[in-house]
N, C-alpha and C positions, 0 to 999 in steps of 0.2 A: 857586374853590369858595367858599361861605359857610358856616361852622362854627356849627351852630346846635345843638350839644349839650353846652353848659357845664355842665349839671346832672351829666353823668358826669364830665367833667373839663374845667377853664377851661383855656384856653391861658397859657402860662407868662407871667405880668406883666413887663414890660421893666424893673422895679425887682428883680424876683427873679432875671433874668438878670443884672443888672448885681452884684448882691449875690452871687450864687452864683460868677461869675467871680472876685470880689475875694477871696472867703473861701477860695477853693480854695488860694490862696498862703499864707493867714494861719491858717487853722483846721485844718490837717492833724495837728497834733500832739496827744497825749493830754491831755485838760484837767484830768485828775487829778494830773499830774506838775508839780512845782515848778520847773523849770528856764524859761528864758526862752520858748521856744517854748510848753511847757505853759500858762503863763500867759496867754501871748498867746489861745491857743485856749480859755481860761477866760473871758477877758474877752469874746470874741464871744459863747459861750455864754450868759453871764450877762446880756449886753446883748438877746440874743434872746428870752431868758425875760422879762426885764422888759417888753418891747415886747409879747410876746404877753399876758401875764397884763394891761397895761394896756388891751388891745383886749378882752380878755374881761372884765374887770372883777374879779378875784380877785387874791388876794396872790400873792407871786412865788413863795413856798415851797409854794404849792396846785397847782403847774403843773409837770407833768412831759412831756417830749416822747418820743412813741412812735415806731415805725417803721411806722406807717399808722394812719389813722383806724378801719380794722376791727380793729387791734391794740389802739387805746385803749378802744373799745367792749367788746371780750371781756375786757379786763383790767379796766376798771371793774366790768362786771356781776359777773364772778367775784370780784372783791376785796370788793365791798360784800356779796353773798350769803355769801361766807365770814366776814367781820368780824361780819356779824349772824346767825349762824347759831343763835344761842341763842334769838333772838326768833322765829324760823322760817324756813319753807323755800318761802313763797309769793312769786311774783314776777308783776308786773303789767305788760303790754305793750299797745301799740295794735295793731290788725289790720293796720294800713298801716307798721308800723316798716320801716326797712331791713332787709334780709336779714341784716346783720352782728348785730343785736340779735336777730332771730327765730332764727337759727342758735344764739345764745347760750342762750336760753330752751329750744331744744331739747336741748341738751347739760345743762342744768339739770333739766329732766323726765327726761331718760334716767338721771339718778343719784338719782332719788328726789323730786326737787322737785316742786312744781305750778306752774302757769301759767295765768293768767287773762288773755284777749285781750278788751280793750275795742274793741266795734263802733264804726264811725262812720257819719255820714249819707251822703248821698249826694254831699256835696260834699266828702267826704274827712275830715271834722273831727271830733273827740272831744267829749265835754262833761265839764265838771269835776265834774258830779253824777254820771255813770257812773264815773270814776274812783274817787269818793268811797265809791260802793256798792260797789265791788269790792275796796275796804280791808277787811282782815280782821285779828284780834288776832297772826295769825303771818305777816304780809306783812311781808319783809324788804327789798324794793326795787320800785320803780316806775319804768318807763321811758315815756318820751313824745319823741318828735322834735321840733324845734322848727317843721319845715316839711318837707311831703313831697316826696320827691325825683322823684315821677313826675309829680304834677299840681301842685305848686306851694303846695297850700292849707297856710296856717299853722295852727298848733295853739294854744289857749288854756293856754301854759305857764304863766302867772302864776296863772291859777286853779286850775289843777291842782297847782301845787307848794304854794298855800296850803291846800289840802285835804288833802295828804300831809303836811304840817307839821303840820298839826292833829292828825293821827293819829301823828305821831312818825315817819312813814316817809319815807326819803330818794327824792328824785327823780333819776334819770339823766336827762340831756338830750342828743339826738344833734343837735348843732346844726351838722353839716356843711354843710347846704345854705344857711343862714342866717346863719353867722358873718360871711362878708365884708360883709354888709349893715349890721350891729350887734350889739350885746350882746344878749343873750336876757334878757328881764326875768323878774322871779320870785323867789322865796326857792328857789332849786334846789340840791340837794347834790352833784351830780356832772355834768361838763360834757365833752364829747367832739368833736372836730374834725380834719377833713381838709385838709391846705394845698393839695392839688392840685383841691379845689373853689373855692379863691377865688384862682388864679392861683400857687401856689406849687409847687413841684415836687413829684413824687410821692415817697412813701415817707417822709413827715414827718405824723403825727398828734400831737394834743394832748390829755392826761387831765387834768383838773382836779379834785381832790378837796377840798371844803370841810373846813376845821378843824371836828372834833368829830365827823365822819363815822366810823364803824366802817369800818376797811377791813385786809384782809389779802390782801396780793399772794399769788397763787397761782403755781405751778410755780418752778422756780429762780431765784433773785435773786441779784443783786449790789449793790455800793455805789452804782452808778449811778444816776441819777435817784430818787433817795430808795428806791432797792430797789423801784420801781414798773414799771421798764422797763429789763430785763437788756440789757448789750450797749454796744459803743462808739458812743457818739453821731456821727451824721453832722452834723458842725457847719457845713460849708457850705450842706447842705440846710436846715438848721435857721435858719442865717441868713437865706437866701432866704425861707424860708417867713414868718418873723417880719416882714422888711421888706415883702414884697407884702401882708401882712394890713394893715399899717400904710398901705400904699398906696393899697389899693382902698377901705379905709375912708375916707380923705381925699376920694375921689372920690364914696362911696356916695351922698349925698344928692341930688346933682344927676344922678347916672347914673340911679338909681332911677327919677326923674320921667321921664327920656328913655325908658327900657325900658319902663315901664309904659304910655307913649303906644304905643309900638310893639306890644306885646303885646295893648292893648286894640284896636288896629286889626285884628290877626289875629283875635281873639275875635269882634269884631263882623261882619268881612267874609267869614269863611270860611263860616258858614251861608248867606250868601247867594250865594255863589259856587260852592258846592258843594252839591247836593241829599244830603239824607238824612245829615247831619252832627249828632254830639252833641258841643258843646264841655262838657267835665268840669272838674273843681275848682271853689272857691269863687270867684266873681266878683270879690268885693272883698278877701277876706283872703287874700291870696296873694304869692308871690314876684314882685319886679318883673320878671323876665326869662323868667318860665315860663308857657305856654300849651300845653294839651293837647285834644285833640279825636280823635273816633274816628268812621269813616266806614263807612256800612253798604254790605255785599256787597261788601268789598275784602279781599284778602288782606295782610296787614299787610307781612310780608317783601318782597312783590312792589312795593308801594307805596313802601317805604324805597329800593328798587333803582332804581326809576324816578326818584324825587327825587335820588338820588345821580349819576344820568347828567345829570339837570339842573344838577347844580353845588350842591346841598345836603346837608349832613351832619345828619340828624335820627335821633331815637330813638323806639323804641316799646316799650308794654306789651303789645302784641297776642301772643295765643297763637301766632300764626304765624311769630313771630321766636324763638320758645322752641325749644328742643330737646326738652323734655318736652312740646310741644304742650299746655300748660295756660295759660289766662291768667294775668296778673299778679296777684299777690296783693292789690295794690291796687286795683286796677279791680273784682276780685272783691269784697274787701270793702264796695267803695261801691255794688255792683249796677248799675253803669254798663256800657254798651256795650264792649267789649273789641276785636272785629274791626275792623281798619283803623285801630289806633290810632296817632297820631303826637304826639310831645311835642317842641315846639319851645322850647329854651332858650337865650336869646341871651346871649353873652357881652358883657362890657364893651366898649363901642366897636361895637359892631354897628351896621351902616350901614343907614340908612332905605331906601336904594334898594335893598339886598338883601332887605329884608322886601317890598318892593313888587314884586321879580322874584318872589319866593317866591308870593306871593299870584296872581302873574300866569300860573305853570307849574301851580299845584296841581290846578286844575280840569281840565286836561288830563291830568295824571299820573293822577288818581283816574278819569277816564272812561276811559282806555287800561286800567287795571287791571280795571275792571268789564266792560269789553267782552270782554276775555281770559276773564273767569270767566261770560259770560253764558249759555253753553250747556253747562252741565256734562254729561256723558255718565252714562247708565245709572242716572239717578234713576228710580224708577218711583213713578209716582201711580195710586193705585186707589181705586175708590169702594166704600165699605163698606158705607154706606146713602146715603140721598137726602141728608140734612144732614151727613154727616161724610167727609172726604177723610184717606187715610192717606198721608204722604209718606215714602217708604223711603230715608232718607240715611244707612244703616247704611255705614261704610266711608269715609264723606266728610267731609273736613276742613272747618275754617272758612276761608271764609265760606259753604261749599254750602248746609248745612241752612237757614240764613236765605234765602239767594236761593230756595231752592225753595218755602219757606213763603211768601214774598212772591208768588211766581209764579201760586200756587193759592188764596190767601185770597178772592179775588174770585169763587172757582168755587163757593163754600158760601153758601147764603142767610144773612141778617142772623140771628144766633142759632145758625148751624150752626158747627161745628167742625173744625179740621184737627190731627190726631195726627201730629207728626214723629218718626220712628224715627230715633236717632242715637246713636254711640257715641262721639262727639267731646265732649270734656269742655268745651269752649269753649260749647257748646250751651247748658248749664245757666245760663250767663251772658248770653249773646247773645238768646236767645229772648226771655226776659221784657224785656230793655231794647228789642228792637224791639217788642214790643207796647205799651210804655210812650211810645214814639216815635211808634207809628201809631194809638196811640188803639184797639187792639184788646185783648181779655181774656185774661190769661194764667191759665188754669185750674189748671195745675199739673203736675207730673211723674208719670209711672208706670212702674215697672219692667218692662222686657221681655226676653227671652231673652238679647238680645246686647246690651242697652245700655238706653235708655230712652225712651219715650213722652213727647214735652213737648205738651201739649194746649192749643190757643189757640182762643178763640171769636171769631166775627166779630161785632163790636158795629156798624159801619157800613160 
């Protein structure tokens, strides 16, 4: 098997494994105690904090360890909002933030706060000017990820941080995806990370709050981790997390060059190997090991199973892999094709031979899925008038509505229209994306009794 899903969770780094095993014998005692075992545990914890702080680029007393990256995000958002409640209750996030940030925003909104979502472009990036426009006198906090977890696009953190600093608003950066590659540039105020993203053990997050940022920890607290992360520290896991962060940073520059070459190989060759593919995310400003593409007329879940049978573990933002049957919020915000979405995120040490093997099996896997979906049952096509066709795809799921649209677009004259009736949420995103890929005109969406009618005009 070739594991190509490190953006979800990276394999445990060998250095992390060694540090974890070694510290299990030394770091089991309570580091708050003064006897020998406690002092030994405290030394391990302090050394891990110093190593992590050096990697992040912050003071040792600004960094605490949490039980996960998600917990770090929730504690960071809630703590700053509470600390700055006299300023106001307005929160700014980007539309492509990790779900942990968006869930924290939902909680804030549910208790009376206000939230502004900053839109992104088709590559998944925000602009500093958009954040500056969203800032208000009552803005308590702004949040921005350093790099996107689904498409790899890096965000202009330094520019956004400068705009926030000028307005006197702290910026929280979710650095989970990028911290293994280097420090986050810019004058940010709060930063979070997650060890399992850089090859450390799961169950360890970090939260950095710069000196001078008003912060009030929420929920029950105790004396541990400066009162910002209650509970007994998992010292062996923390030591392993810090050791692996230092190790991957030592390899980062060389490994980044190698992985960029491999992902560029995928970006360049997939469109020539597989017809009707859209490669998404910024082509230049992106993480070294992440490349994402979407395939027309493909069920994402079926494609992932096909690739798994061929020996490849990949991820997807396709609605077909979601229990809610709705597209990824990231792909939706970008306005790109969601069906048949594949995210390849190469781990450190990924072999070039495995990438070549992936490229050799991908066309057959996509073709097999398309063949299975080539004859959908009970989709009715009826002429309404000479230059209009109606495709009744009600009750049909992604990617059937787009497949049926593609089948009949040639049956109307140039200038004629096709109305696709669908109650599938993914159609709202995928039909406009198909039009852009195929050079057809997307006229718009009209409500119908059981769903929506998506109107497409044939241009050529």
